[in-house]
LOSE-465804 format. One record per atom (N, C-alpha, C): x, z, y; atom name. Coordinates in steps of 0.001 Angstrom, whole numbers. Layout:
BEGIN
FIMI      east        up     north   atomo
FIMI         X         Z         Y      CA
...
END
This chain:
BEGIN
FIMI      east        up     north   atomo
FIMI       824         0     -1188       N
FIMI         0         0         0      CA
FIMI       871         0      1256       C
FIMI      2145       303      1115       N
FIMI      3023       343      2276      CA
FIMI      3321     -1040      2824       C
FIMI      3084     -2098      2030       N
FIMI      3350     -3452      2494      CA
FIMI      2156     -4047      3234       C
FIMI      1041     -3328      3315       N
FIMI      -137     -3831      4009      CA
FIMI       -10     -3601      5510       C
FIMI      -513     -4556      6274       N
FIMI      -475     -4421      7735      CA
FIMI     -1468     -3342      8176       C
FIMI     -1286     -2806      9384       N
FIMI     -2229     -1799      9890      CA
FIMI     -3661     -2350      9994       C
FIMI     -3798     -3625     10319       N
FIMI     -5127     -4224     10406      CA
FIMI     -5799     -4264      9034       C
FIMI     -5037     -4600      8003       N
FIMI     -5582     -4649      6644      CA
FIMI     -5992     -3249      6198       C
FIMI     -5163     -2251      6482       N
FIMI     -5485      -865      6123      CA
FIMI     -6772      -422      6827       C
FIMI     -6914      -798      8112       N
FIMI     -8130      -448      8858      CA
FIMI     -9357     -1126      8253       C
FIMI     -9213     -2389      7891       N
FIMI    -10320     -3119      7276      CA
FIMI    -10756     -2457      5984       C
FIMI     -9781     -2073      5114       N
FIMI    -10098     -1429      3831      CA
FIMI    -10810      -101      4083       C
FIMI    -10325       665      5050       N
FIMI    -10950      1956      5349      CA
FIMI    -12389      1761      5838       C
FIMI    -12608       814      6753       N
FIMI    -13965       546      7245      CA
FIMI    -14876        33      6134       C
FIMI    -14350      -784      5238       N
FIMI    -15130     -1302      4121      CA
FIMI    -15584      -162      3211       C
FIMI    -14676       754      2928       N
FIMI    -15015      1898      2069      CA
FIMI    -16091      2757      2743       C
FIMI    -15949      2990      4043       N
FIMI    -16949      3778      4772      CA
FIMI    -18313      3074      4723       C
FIMI    -18331      1754      4920       N
FIMI    -19582       999      4881      CA
FIMI    -20242      1086      3513       C
FIMI    -19453      1015      2430       N
FIMI    -20002      1114      1072      CA
FIMI    -20593      2496       846       C
FIMI    -19899      3538      1277       N
FIMI    -20387      4913      1086      CA
FIMI    -21677      5133      1881       C
FIMI    -21710      4693      3134       N
FIMI    -22909      4861      3960      CA
FIMI    -24087      4103      3349       C
FIMI    -23862      2890      2885       N
FIMI    -24922      2108      2247      CA
FIMI    -25444      2829      1010       C
FIMI    -24548      3379       199       N
FIMI    -24954      4090      -999      CA
FIMI    -25821      5301      -636       C
FIMI    -25405      6061       368       N
FIMI    -26162      7251       777      CA
FIMI    -27548      6841      1291       C
FIMI    -27620      5789      2095       N
FIMI    -28911      5333      2618      CA
FIMI    -29839      4874      1501       C
FIMI    -29320      4130       536       N
FIMI    -30130      3670      -590      CA
FIMI    -30602      4854     -1415       C
FIMI    -29743      5822     -1635       N
FIMI    -30125      7008     -2413      CA
FIMI    -31212      7804     -1694       C
FIMI    -31070      7974      -389       N
FIMI    -32095      8698       373      CA
FIMI    -33424      7957       357       C
FIMI    -33407      6643       516       N
FIMI    -34635      5848       494      CA
FIMI    -35306      5937      -863       C
FIMI    -34509      5847     -1931       N
FIMI    -35062      5944     -3282      CA
FIMI    -35699      7309     -3495       C
FIMI    -35079      8351     -3013       N
FIMI    -35609      9705     -3145      CA
FIMI    -36913      9849     -2366       C
FIMI    -36976      9249     -1197       N
FIMI    -38170      9331      -354      CA
FIMI    -39359      8635      -990       C
FIMI    -39132      7494     -1624       N
FIMI    -40239      6688     -2137      CA
FIMI    -40495      6854     -3625       C
FIMI    -39761      7738     -4299       N
FIMI    -39866      7803     -5759      CA
FIMI    -41042      8619     -6276       C
FIMI    -41549      9576     -5534       N
FIMI    -42528     10493     -6095      CA
FIMI    -43845      9825     -6471       C
FIMI    -44590      9316     -5529       N
FIMI    -45884      8692     -5780      CA
FIMI    -46005      7503     -4840       C
FIMI    -46644      6457     -5303       N
FIMI    -46822      5329     -4392      CA
FIMI    -48014      5590     -3492       C
FIMI    -48025      4985     -2322       N
FIMI    -49130      5155     -1391      CA
FIMI    -48810      6170      -319       C
FIMI    -49747      6388       577       N
FIMI    -49502      7253      1720      CA
FIMI    -49157      8687      1336       C
FIMI    -49724      9164       234       N
FIMI    -49459     10553      -106      CA
FIMI    -48008     10808      -490       C
FIMI    -47243      9762      -794       N
FIMI    -45848      9953     -1158      CA
FIMI    -45012     10421        31       C
FIMI    -45527     10280      1208       N
FIMI    -44773     10698      2377      CA
FIMI    -45145     12107      2837       C
FIMI    -45991     12758      2085       N
FIMI    -46307     14166      2303      CA
FIMI    -46685     14495      3724       C
FIMI    -45997     15466      4290       N
FIMI    -46313     15950      5625      CA
FIMI    -46128     14889      6698       C
FIMI    -45206     13960      6475       N
FIMI    -44997     12888      7444      CA
FIMI    -46281     12093      7628       C
FIMI    -46909     11667      6538       N
FIMI    -48145     10893      6640      CA
FIMI    -49253     11736      7270       C
FIMI    -49309     12993      6884       N
FIMI    -50334     13868      7449      CA
FIMI    -50163     13981      8965       C
FIMI    -48919     14046      9406       N
FIMI    -48665     14174     10839      CA
FIMI    -49035     12899     11591       C
FIMI    -48617     11741     11077       N
FIMI    -48890     10521     11828      CA
FIMI    -50342     10092     11720       C
FIMI    -51044     10528     10694       N
FIMI    -52446     10142     10581      CA
FIMI    -53298     10803     11663       C
FIMI    -52767     11827     12322       N
FIMI    -53500     12503     13389      CA
FIMI    -53242     11871     14758       C
FIMI    -52322     10911     14820       N
FIMI    -52053     10220     16070      CA
FIMI    -53197      9242     16313       C
FIMI    -53801      9247     17494       N
FIMI    -54921      8334     17728      CA
FIMI    -54469      6886     17715       C
FIMI    -55374      6033     17298       N
FIMI    -55099      4595     17329      CA
FIMI    -54878      4184     18775       C
FIMI    -54120      3097     19014       N
FIMI    -53837      2703     20399      CA
FIMI    -55086      2552     21255       C
FIMI    -56150      1975     20693       N
FIMI    -57350      1808     21521      CA
FIMI    -57999      3140     21851       C
FIMI    -57838      4157     20964       N
FIMI    -58358      5481     21285      CA
FIMI    -57485      6148     22334       C
FIMI    -56166      5993     22192       N
FIMI    -55244      6618     23133      CA
FIMI    -55421      6036     24531       C
FIMI    -55734      4755     24646       N
FIMI    -55854      4102     25937      CA
FIMI    -57279      4122     26471       C
FIMI    -58218      4637     25698       N
FIMI    -59616      4588     26120      CA
FIMI    -59824      5256     27473       C
FIMI    -59107      6322     27728       N
FIMI    -59256      6974     29026      CA
FIMI    -57890      7459     29497       C
FIMI    -57196      6611     30282       N
FIMI    -55906      7034     30819      CA
FIMI    -56071      8264     31696       C
FIMI    -54996      8978     31871       N
FIMI    -55024     10183     32699      CA
FIMI    -55476      9829     34109       C
FIMI    -56216     10721     34739       N
FIMI    -56641     10452     36118      CA
FIMI    -55419     10312     37034       C
FIMI    -55521      9410     37983       N
FIMI    -54430      9158     38923      CA
FIMI    -54746      9884     40231       C
FIMI    -53766     10620     40773       N
FIMI    -54011     11281     42061      CA
FIMI    -54370     10260     43142       C
FIMI    -55297     10615     43999       N
FIMI    -55753      9723     45061      CA
FIMI    -54704      9660     46175       C
FIMI    -54517      8469     46716       N
FIMI    -53596      8238     47820      CA
FIMI    -54408      7691     48981       C
FIMI    -54197      8222     50170       N
FIMI    -54906      7730     51350      CA
FIMI    -54337      6378     51760       C
FIMI    -55225      5429     51999       N
FIMI    -54817      4094     52431      CA
FIMI    -55223      3842     53889       C
FIMI    -55553      4899     54604       N
FIMI    -56069      4767     55975      CA
FIMI    -55110      4029     56903       C
FIMI    -53800      4239     56736       N
FIMI    -52848      3589     57640      CA
FIMI    -52118      2415     56973       C
FIMI    -52613      1926     55867       N
FIMI    -51951       837     55146      CA
FIMI    -52227      -516     55802       C
FIMI    -51312     -1450     55580       N
FIMI    -51447     -2824     56066      CA
FIMI    -52303     -3627     55082       C
FIMI    -52806     -4776     55555       N
FIMI    -53607     -5655     54708      CA
FIMI    -52842     -6946     54448       C
FIMI    -52763     -7318     53180       N
FIMI    -52238     -8629     52792      CA
FIMI    -53442     -9494     52455       C
FIMI    -53454    -10720     52957       N
FIMI    -54563    -11612     52663      CA
FIMI    -54032    -13025     52470       C
FIMI    -54525    -13686     51429       N
FIMI    -54137    -15064     51135      CA
FIMI    -55390    -15827     50734       C
FIMI    -55876    -16673     51640       N
FIMI    -57093    -17442     51367      CA
FIMI    -56876    -18463     50259       C
FIMI    -55646    -18985     50113       N
FIMI    -55349    -19957     49059      CA
FIMI    -55582    -19339     47687       C
FIMI    -55113    -18103     47506       N
FIMI    -55283    -17417     46221      CA
FIMI    -56568    -16604     46164       C
FIMI    -57273    -16513     47281       N
FIMI    -58550    -15809     47309      CA
FIMI    -58433    -14319     47074       C
FIMI    -57384    -13708     47629       N
FIMI    -57157    -12290     47376      CA
FIMI    -56693    -11586     48651       C
FIMI    -57098    -10334     48785       N
FIMI    -56552     -9470     49828      CA
FIMI    -56452     -8068     49242       C
FIMI    -55484     -7310     49743       N
FIMI    -55310     -5928     49291      CA
FIMI    -54553     -5141     50342       C
FIMI    -54648     -3829     50258       N
FIMI    -53930     -2935     51148      CA
FIMI    -52607     -2546     50502       C
FIMI    -51589     -2320     51334       N
FIMI    -50296     -1867     50815      CA
FIMI    -49634      -928     51811       C
FIMI    -48799       -65     51303       N
FIMI    -48093       934     52089      CA
FIMI    -47317       244     53217       C
FIMI    -47396       744     54454       N
FIMI    -46733        71     55571      CA
FIMI    -45203        47     55463       C
FIMI    -44617       899     54657       N
FIMI    -43159       872     54496      CA
FIMI    -42717      -150     53443       C
FIMI    -43673      -757     52737       N
FIMI    -43368     -1771     51729      CA
FIMI    -43376     -3157     52362       C
FIMI    -42819     -4127     51640       N
FIMI    -42808     -5515     52106      CA
FIMI    -43440     -6410     51047       C
FIMI    -44268     -7342     51479       N
FIMI    -44787     -8363     50577      CA
FIMI    -43854     -9564     50721       C
FIMI    -43213     -9944     49625       N
FIMI    -42236    -11028     49639      CA
FIMI    -42939    -12380     49488       C
FIMI    -42290    -13454     49925       N
FIMI    -42881    -14787     49737      CA
FIMI    -43109    -15061     48248       C
FIMI    -44202    -15735     47914       N
FIMI    -44506    -15987     46503      CA
FIMI    -43482    -16916     45850       C
FIMI    -43324    -16723     44543       N
FIMI    -42472    -17581     43719      CA
FIMI    -43335    -18134     42600       C
FIMI    -42860    -19183     41950       N
FIMI    -43568    -19743     40799      CA
FIMI    -42617    -19740     39618       C
FIMI    -43123    -19242     38467       N
FIMI    -42313    -19214     37252      CA
FIMI    -43233    -19256     36040       C
FIMI    -42925    -20139     35106       N
FIMI    -43664    -20258     33844      CA
FIMI    -45172    -20423     34047       C
FIMI    -45569    -21163     35072       N
FIMI    -46982    -21423     35312      CA
FIMI    -47707    -20316     36058       C
FIMI    -46987    -19297     36501       N
FIMI    -47589    -18198     37258      CA
FIMI    -47045    -18205     38681       C
FIMI    -47935    -18011     39631       N
FIMI    -47511    -17722     40994      CA
FIMI    -47294    -16216     41018       C
FIMI    -46164    -15768     41542       N
FIMI    -45829    -14348     41497      CA
FIMI    -45656    -13817     42917       C
FIMI    -46524    -12885     43289       N
FIMI    -46373    -12136     44534      CA
FIMI    -45622    -10860     44186       C
FIMI    -44652    -10503     45008       N
FIMI    -43942     -9250     44778      CA
FIMI    -44100     -8346     45987       C
FIMI    -44399     -7098     45698       N
FIMI    -44496     -6085     46737      CA
FIMI    -43281     -5183     46537       C
FIMI    -42415     -5163     47538       N
FIMI    -41154     -4423     47458      CA
FIMI    -41334     -3038     48079       C
FIMI    -41349     -1988     47232       N
FIMI    -41532      -633     47754      CA
FIMI    -40236        29     48233       C
FIMI    -39145      -683     48181       N
FIMI    -37876      -120     48646      CA
FIMI    -36808      -163     47566       C
FIMI    -35592       120     47972       N
FIMI    -34423      -115     47133      CA
FIMI    -34394       717     45845       C
FIMI    -34982      1891     45832       N
FIMI    -34875      2711     44620      CA
FIMI    -35969      2426     43585       C
FIMI    -36812      1434     43836       N
FIMI    -37898      1090     42918      CA
FIMI    -37828      -378     42504       C
FIMI    -38430      -661     41365       N
FIMI    -38640     -2047     40970      CA
FIMI    -39838     -2580     41760       C
FIMI    -39856     -3877     41985       N
FIMI    -40974     -4468     42725      CA
FIMI    -42251     -4452     41899       C
FIMI    -43363     -4244     42579       N
FIMI    -44682     -4421     41988      CA
FIMI    -44927     -5924     41964       C
FIMI    -45430     -6434     40847       N
FIMI    -45642     -7870     40739      CA
FIMI    -47122     -8173     40499       C
FIMI    -47572     -9238     41146       N
FIMI    -48930     -9734     40954      CA
FIMI    -48801    -11173     40474       C
FIMI    -49204    -11401     39224       N
FIMI    -49121    -12725     38617      CA
FIMI    -50481    -13402     38777       C
FIMI    -50473    -14631     39261       N
FIMI    -51711    -15369     39511      CA
FIMI    -51666    -16664     38712       C
FIMI    -52741    -16911     37935       N
FIMI    -52781    -18099     37082      CA
FIMI    -54215    -18597     36942       C
FIMI    -54391    -19905     36837       N
FIMI    -55730    -20433     36580      CA
FIMI    -56083    -20404     35087       C
FIMI    -55143    -19986     34230       N
FIMI    -55345    -20079     32783      CA
FIMI    -55411    -18757     32038       C
FIMI    -54587    -17774     32450       N
FIMI    -54462    -16572     31606      CA
FIMI    -53854    -15407     32375       C
FIMI    -54017    -14219     31776       N
FIMI    -53333    -13037     32287      CA
FIMI    -51875    -13093     31845       C
FIMI    -51033    -12368     32533       N
FIMI    -49622    -12269     32179      CA
FIMI    -49426    -11067     31253       C
FIMI    -48870    -11269     30106       N
FIMI    -48498    -10266     29090      CA
FIMI    -49574     -9238     28739       C
FIMI    -50824     -9578     28761       N
FIMI    -51860     -8598     28459      CA
FIMI    -52523     -8807     27105       C
FIMI    -52267     -9940     26461       N
FIMI    -52927    -10230     25184      CA
FIMI    -52658     -9135     24159       C
FIMI    -53722     -8601     23597       N
FIMI    -53616     -7627     22521      CA
FIMI    -53325     -6206     22950       C
FIMI    -53139     -5949     24229       N
FIMI    -52868     -4580     24669      CA
FIMI    -54178     -3797     24756       C
FIMI    -54163     -2556     24316       N
FIMI    -55378     -1744     24425      CA
FIMI    -55665     -1426     25890       C
FIMI    -56914     -1589     26268       N
FIMI    -57265     -1385     27672      CA
FIMI    -58658      -788     27783       C
FIMI    -58917      -244     28949       N
FIMI    -60275       186     29264      CA
FIMI    -60801      -751     30334       C
FIMI    -62107      -848     30429       N
FIMI    -62741     -1745     31394      CA
FIMI    -63273      -933     32566       C
FIMI    -63077     -1476     33758       N
FIMI    -63630      -865     34966      CA
FIMI    -63946     -1970     35968       C
FIMI    -64481     -1613     37099       N
FIMI    -64812     -2607     38123      CA
FIMI    -63890     -2419     39320       C
FIMI    -63255     -3527     39743       N
FIMI    -62376     -3521     40913      CA
FIMI    -62729     -4743     41759       C
FIMI    -62974     -4534     43032       N
FIMI    -63310     -5644     43928      CA
FIMI    -64542     -6404     43483       C
FIMI    -65469     -5712     42827       N
FIMI    -66695     -6340     42348      CA
FIMI    -66524     -7144     41063       C
FIMI    -65346     -7078     40453       N
FIMI    -65061     -7840     39234      CA
FIMI    -64708     -6884     38089       C
FIMI    -64929     -7336     36871       N
FIMI    -64530     -6563     35703      CA
FIMI    -63011     -6619     35581       C
FIMI    -62407     -5458     35408       N
FIMI    -60947     -5356     35316      CA
FIMI    -60554     -4675     34022       C
FIMI    -59423     -5096     33473       N
FIMI    -58831     -4447     32306      CA
FIMI    -57713     -3538     32802       C
FIMI    -57737     -2282     32378       N
FIMI    -56754     -1292     32811      CA
FIMI    -55935      -866     31602       C
FIMI    -54637     -1141     31635       N
FIMI    -53730      -718     30569      CA
FIMI    -52900       438     31112       C
FIMI    -53351      1650     30836       N
FIMI    -52605      2855     31183      CA
FIMI    -52309      3047     32658       C
FIMI    -53134      2528     33536       N
FIMI    -52967      2638     34992      CA
FIMI    -51681      1981     35496       C
FIMI    -51003      1213     34646       N
FIMI    -49749       571     35038      CA
FIMI    -49842      -948     35008       C
FIMI    -50896     -1476     34396       N
FIMI    -51077     -2923     34267      CA
FIMI    -52574     -3202     34332       C
FIMI    -52961     -4063     35249       N
FIMI    -54375     -4400     35413      CA
FIMI    -54537     -5910     35320       C
FIMI    -55614     -6345     34719       N
FIMI    -55963     -7754     34688      CA
FIMI    -57364     -7940     35229       C
FIMI    -57505     -8845     36197       N
FIMI    -58809     -9111     36807      CA
FIMI    -59001    -10622     36871       C
FIMI    -60114    -11095     36328       N
FIMI    -60454    -12511     36431      CA
FIMI    -61529    -12625     37498       C
FIMI    -61252    -13440     38511       N
FIMI    -62208    -13623     39603      CA
FIMI    -62210    -15087     40029       C
FIMI    -63393    -15677     40073       N
FIMI    -63567    -17055     40538      CA
FIMI    -62674    -18046     39783       C
FIMI    -62517    -17836     38488       N
FIMI    -61721    -18745     37665      CA
FIMI    -60222    -18561     37781       C
FIMI    -59786    -17514     38434       N
FIMI    -58354    -17222     38572      CA
FIMI    -58065    -15882     37913       C
FIMI    -56928    -15811     37231       N
FIMI    -56512    -14596     36543      CA
FIMI    -55424    -13904     37358       C
FIMI    -55647    -12640     37681       N
FIMI    -54698    -11834     38447      CA
FIMI    -54204    -10707     37536       C
FIMI    -52889    -10583     37402       N
FIMI    -52304     -9485     36629      CA
FIMI    -51449     -8660     37580       C
FIMI    -51771     -7387     37708       N
FIMI    -51050     -6459     38580      CA
FIMI    -50160     -5588     37693       C
FIMI    -48862     -5568     37975       N
FIMI    -47893     -4885     37108      CA
FIMI    -46999     -3973     37949       C
FIMI    -47050     -2660     37673       N
FIMI    -46193     -1718     38393      CA
FIMI    -44760     -1775     37866       C
FIMI    -44567     -2410     36713       N
FIMI    -43222     -2510     36145      CA
FIMI    -42716     -1156     35685       C
FIMI    -41467      -887     35954       N
FIMI    -40854       353     35471      CA
FIMI    -40872      1474     36502       C
FIMI    -41528      1258     37615       N
FIMI    -41584      2275     38674      CA
FIMI    -42810      3163     38482       C
FIMI    -42827      3893     37382       N
FIMI    -43998      4697     37032      CA
FIMI    -44300      5793     38046       C
FIMI    -43317      6222     38819       N
FIMI    -43603      7238     39835      CA
FIMI    -44465      6674     40965       C
FIMI    -44584      5340     41026       N
FIMI    -45423      4704     42045      CA
FIMI    -46865      4507     41594       C
FIMI    -47217      4947     40396       N
FIMI    -48562      4687     39863      CA
FIMI    -49668      5112     40830       C
FIMI    -49619      6274     41469       N
FIMI    -50718      6599     42395      CA
FIMI    -50864      5576     43535       C
FIMI    -49762      5156     44144       N
FIMI    -49834      4158     45219      CA
FIMI    -50202      2785     44671       C
FIMI    -49673      2438     43509       N
FIMI    -50022      1172     42854      CA
FIMI    -51514      1133     42553       C
FIMI    -52037      2239     42046       N
FIMI    -53460      2334     41731      CA
FIMI    -54303      2146     43001       C
FIMI    -53863      2732     44101       N
FIMI    -54582      2566     45371      CA
FIMI    -54536      1113     45827       C
FIMI    -53390       462     45683       N
FIMI    -53273      -960     46035      CA
FIMI    -54251     -1777     45204       C
FIMI    -54222     -1594     43886       N
FIMI    -55085     -2388     42995      CA
FIMI    -56557     -2143     43307       C
FIMI    -56923      -905     43538       N
FIMI    -58331      -603     43791      CA
FIMI    -58808     -1007     45186       C
FIMI    -57869     -1452     46041       N
FIMI    -58266     -1967     47351      CA
FIMI    -58489     -3485     47332       C
FIMI    -58226     -4127     46199       N
FIMI    -58287     -5585     46102      CA
FIMI    -59696     -6098     46364       C
FIMI    -59750     -7173     47157       N
FIMI    -60995     -7901     47410      CA
FIMI    -60738     -9365     47108       C
FIMI    -61746    -10034     46608       N
FIMI    -61639    -11463     46274      CA
FIMI    -62570    -12254     47181       C
FIMI    -62077    -13414     47674       N
FIMI    -62906    -14256     48525      CA
FIMI    -63481    -15390     47722       C
END
C-alpha cells in the first residue's frame, strides 16, 4: 500500500466509507419495513402523521391577518389592465415587464424585502394550479386565497395573481393592498 499515491489512498478510503454507509442505510430500511406491510408497519410514525390535516383542510381558513390602515396610501390605476389598488406611500410601483406570457407589475416595498408581484394574463393564473385555497370576494369578484400570501382573481376575462413572494412579514400590508383592488 506504500506504493499508492495519496489520491488513490483517499479514493479507497472514501469508497469504503460509501459502502459502509450504504450498508447501514439498507439495514435500517429493511428493519423499518420488515414487520408488517401497510400503514401499521410504521407504528407511531403513521399514527402521528395521520393526525395532520389534509392540505385543503389546513388551508380552509388561514389565520386572520391584522388590519392595516390604508387611509394615507397612494392609488395605482391602469385602465389598460382594468385594475386599481392602494399601496403604501413608501413603496414604488415599477414599470410593468412581460415574461412567459404574463404581464408582471412589481411593487417594491424597499431594499430589505422581495418585491410583491402581480401577474396579469388573459389565459391563466400564475403558479396556482392545484394549490389548496379558500374562496372569498375581492373587488366584487370571486378570489382564491392561498394562505394569505397568494391570491388569484379572474375579472372581465383577465386573470390576476397577487404574490407576496418570500416577504412574509409584509402579509398584513399585502393583504390590505389585495383587498383594496378594484376592477374597471
